[in-house]
C-alpha positions, 0 to 999 in steps of 0.5 A, a space after each residue: 749418169 742419168 742417161 745410163 740409168 734410164 737406158 738400163 731401166 728401159 732394158 729391164 722393163 723390156 725384159 719384164 714387160 712391165 713399167 719400172 721406176 728408180 728412186 733415191 733413198 728419200 723418194 725422189 724419182 731418178 728414172 722410169 721406163 716409157 711403158 707405163 700404160 698400166 700405171 696406177 694413180 699413185 704412180 702417175 702422180 709420182 712420175 709427174 711430181 718426181 717425188 713420192 707423197 708422204 702417205 705413199 712413202 709411209 705405206 711403202 716403208 711400213 713394209 720394211 723396204 728401208 732395211 730389206 736386202 731382198 725384193 719386198 712385196 708391197 700390197 695394194 692400197 686402194 685408198 692411196 690409189 696403189 696397185 701392188 708392187 715389188 721393191 728391189 733394194 739397190 745395194 752395192 757391197 751392202 750399201 743402200 743407194 736406192 730402190 727399183 720399183 716394179 708395179 703389178 698390173 690391174 687385177 693381178 693376183 700376187 707378186 709371184 710373177 714379178 719375183 720369178 722374173 727378176 733373175 732375168 734382169 739381175 745384171 741390169 739391177 747391179 749396173 743401176 746400183 753401181 751408177 747410183 753409187 757413183 752419182 751419190 757424191 758431192 756432185 749430187 745436190 741431195 748429197 751436198 745438202 746433207 754434207 753441208 748440214 752435217 758440217 754445220 751440226 759439227 760446228 754447233 748449229 742447233 737447227 742442224 743438230 736437230 735435223 741430223 738427229 732424225 737421220 736414219 744413219 744417226 738415230 739409234 746408233 749412239 754411242 758414236 765417234 768421229 773419224 777424220 781422214 787426211 792425205 797430208 800431201 793434199 791439204 792445199 788443193 789448187 782447185 778447192 771445189 774439185 777437192 771437195 768432190 774428190 774427198 766426198 766421193 772417195 769417202 763414200 766409196 771407201 765406207 760402202 759396206 762398212 757397217 760401223 761407218 754411218 755417214 761420210 762428208 768431204 771437205 777441201 782438205 779432209 774427209 769426215 766419217 761418223 762411226 758407231 763407236 767401237 774399240 776395234 780398229 779393223 773397220 777403220 783400217 779397212 776404210 783407210 785402205 779403201 780411201 787411199 785407193 779411191 782418193 788417188 783414183 779421183 785426185 789424179 795423184 799417186 796413192 799417198 800416206 793417208 792418216 786417220 784420227 779417231 775421237 773419243 766415243 760420245 752419246 749426245 749429239 751436243 758433243 759432236 763438235 768436240 769429237 770432231 775437234 778431237 779427231 782433227 787434232 789426232 790426225 794433225 798430230 799423226 801428220 807431224 809425228 810419224 811415231 804415232 802411226 797411221 790410225 791414231 786415237 785422240 787420247 794417245 796424242 799426249 801434249 798435242 791435245 793441249 796444243 789443239 786447244 791453244 789459240 797461239 803456238 807455245 814458246 820457250 826461252 830454253 828451247 829458243 836458246 837451243 834452237 839458235 845453237 843447234 845448227 847441225 840439228 844434233 841436240 834437239 832430236 836427242 832430247 826429244 828421243 830421250 823424253 819420248 823413251 823415258 831417258 833410256 840413253 842406250 835406246 836413243 843411241 841405238 836409234 841414232 846408230 851412235 855410241 852412248 857416250 855420244 848421247 851423253 856428250 850432246 846432253 852436256 852441250 845442252 846443259 852448257 847452252 841453257 845452264 840448266 838440267 834438261 832431264 829434270 823437273 820443269 826444264 824437262 817439261 818445258 823443253 818436251 812441250 816446246 819440241 812437240 810444239 815445233 812439230 805441231 807448227 808444221 801440222 796440216 791446217 784443216 
């Protein structure tokens, strides 16, 4: 990637007849052109150290470059050894990936000449932005460090929580919610390191240009996205669709059925860990219970919320008796459908394509086996929970 960006920077510099440089969002030098004969002292120092001094970066940011979507003129600052310059935000579908800087020459009045010439290098600028987006993945040391810090914060690390609270993607965007994306077919990767790169890159690409998606992380088994909390689900659905496509592209597997778990909104970062757990429980429930759908809110998964908090799988005497006798898998599915549909026998019969008398007959068999009434009181509670626990036991481990 670096050679591709450097070649494009050289091509753009030749067209403009000026020295150019490209830096990432944190002021780290990525590439620069060879024609730097007019470089000011601040530029020379930057090219040698590869990192912007804090005072120079503060001066540039004070002119709105961090939020700009069009070229910004940054005036000269003699105290910092800076000539005037123009910052071109590098954006891909509204997603900011870095900055291209074009320096004015010594004694040049204003930035009009630079601004007028920029359309001639529009293609090079777009290609540079695209390459930076591709490189801003788990393979990038900077990206890896930030993802590790975010996951540490989600695990309750106080110093990591303090660190991410100052991130521009986090600060000022409360309330938040955590979203977890899982391809159930990919939760046991043969190459864990490659899986992290695939989920990280797919999540980054999938959230580009989705305003409520603030930051994304890849793990061996799933992706995590910090969202600005919203009750609408259009943005979540868009991320789901993009993630399916991007993950298939990077994992080498056919596009699978990706599932999304969504936490409750939260306004304090101290609740990040709990929200992460909620989102994981929701997506695990979706993986074992297709009735829940693909976009699943934590509050909608019922008893699975309780199971997610248990250290061991719940057991049941009545359920064990039924499981031992239900060799053809006829009784337990009927019970689960009845419990899930509030005892609507006709609805269950329609789903199974049988007569309602068949449903009543199977219920009679259940009563005979457990010697209790399966549709009332504590017996119903026990069996319904045990049926969900059986599904929960098959969940993807995240």
